[in-house]
N, C-alpha and C positions, 0 to 999 in steps of 0.2 A: 279392104277392111277386115274381111274374114281371116285372111292370112296373118294380119297384124294381131288380131285377137287370139289366134291359135298359138302364135309364137310367144306371147307374153310381153311384158312392158319393156324389157331390155332388148328385144329383138331376137333373143336366143330361144331355141326350142325348149319346151318344158321337159323336166326330167321324166324318164319312162315310168309308167305305172307298174306296180308289182304284179298285177294280174289284170286280164281283160274282164270286162263286165260279163261277157258270156260265160267265162270260166267260173266267176264268182257265183253267178246265178245257178249254173249247173251244179256246183258243189253244194250250195245252200239248199237247193230244192231237190235236186236229183238224187243225191245220196240218201237223205232221209226217206224219200219215196221208194228208192230201190231197197233200202233196209226193211221198210214196212211191207213191200211186196214179197220179199224173200221170207219175212217172218210169217206172213199169211200162207205162203206156199208150203212152208214146213210145218204149219199147224200151230205155231207159237207166235201169234200176231204181235203182241207187245213185248216180245222177248229180246234176247241179246242181239240178234241181227238188226232189229229195228233200232235198238239203242246205239249199236256201233255205227250204223249208217247215219243216224241223226247227229251224233257227237262228232264223228269224223267230218261230215259235210259242213257243219257249223265251224269247226276249227279251221278247215281248209279255206272256207270263205272269208273268215276273219284274217287269215294270214295273207291272202292274195288281194284283198280289196284295197281301195285307196284310203287315204287318211279320213276324209269326210264319210266314206262309206262304212267305216268300222262300226259306227254306232247304229247304222241301219242293219248290219248283220246281227248285232246284239239284240236289237229291238225285234227283229223279224224272226229270230230263232223260235220262240215259243209258238207263235201262230203257224209257222211252217211245219214244225214237228207235230203239232196237234192235227193240222189238216192232212198230213201224210198218214198219220195213224187212223184218224176217223174215216178218211176217204177210202183207204184200202180195206178197212174193216167193214165199212158199209157195202163196198162193192163185193166183198167176199160173202157176206151174209145177207142175201136179198130178203130173207124172211123178217129181218129187223127193220124194214124200210118204212113202216107206217105206224102211226098212232103212239100209244104208250110204250110199245116195244122199242120204237126209235128213240124216245126220250130216255128210257132206261139204258139202252145201248150207248147213247151219247155220254151219259154220266160215266159209264164204265170206260169208255174210250178216253175221257178226260183224266180219270183216275189212273189209268194205265200209262198215259203219256206224260203225266205231271213230273215224275222223277226224271224222265229223259229230258224234258224241257228244262228243268232246273240244272241238270248237268251240262246241257248244251250251252246255256247262258253262262255258266261258270267257265266253261272252256273258252267261249268267245271272249269273255272279259279277261281271262288270263293271257290269251294271245294278243289282245289289244294292249294290255299293260306291258307285256314283253316287247312288243314292237315299239311302243312309246319309249321304253327304257333304252332300247338299242339305238333309237334315233337320237335321243338326248346324249347318249354316251358318244356316238359317232360325231355329233356336233361339237362336243367338248374336246375330243382327241383327234379331230379331223386334220387334214393338211393345212387348213387355213387358221387353225388355232395356234396362237403364239406360245412359245415355250415359257415366256415370262408371265403367263396368265396365272400360274400356280403361286406366284409370289404374293405376299400380302401387300396391298397398295398403301402408299403413304397417307396418313390421315390429314396431313397439311395440304391445303391447295397450293398449287404452284402459281407464282405470280405471272401475269400476262406480260410478255415481253414485246415491246414495240420495236420495230427496226430503227436503228439510228441512221440518220441520213449521212451520206458520204460527203466529204468536203466539196466535191465537184458538184453535188446536187444543191448545195446551199447557195442561194443567189447573194452575190457580194456587191454591195453598192458603197461607194466611198462616202464616209461620213464627213461632213464639213468640220474642220477644226476651228475653234474660235480664234479670232484674231487677237493678238496680244494687245491689250489695252494698257496704255501707260496713263497713269494717274498723275496729274499735275495738281498737287495739293494746294498750291498757292492760287491757281486758277479756280479751283473748287471753292476756296474760301472767299474769293472776291465775288463769286456769283451769289453766295449765300448772304453776304453782308452788304452788298451794295452794288 
């Protein structure tokens, strides 16, 4: 039962996925986190290294994920980017870890990460739209597409043709022929008159 479900309805193996789940997760979470760590190590926490890691990770994840997973990458980009920025900034600045200082720092982290989140979502949407356009284009011009598909179809419906039976298929039964009736007019008059 499991083998039949994995193969699909026609018994053929499903087409290969563009990227594995581990590779997509690593790109979506690992690159923004690596960019944030590199930014904190260089002293520029929300700077260009963080932005590059977040945007590149989101773009790679959107390019390698499955078709249903594309929207998960788009939706998950802002929280992942914010978590990478806030997590590394909190870990780097232990003095901001309590009370009002934490609330103030959290607002600063959100403000710093917001432009990067917006760009990451735009990149993910662009990659998803590009992949959808390429899929649609390859479906139209693929090897199974007919060359006559570009012609304008006839507006008139074609009549349904039923097959005509062959003479051997038609049962033949002899029809009785009426016997020749001779009419005797004189006998007919005698019956009527008398």
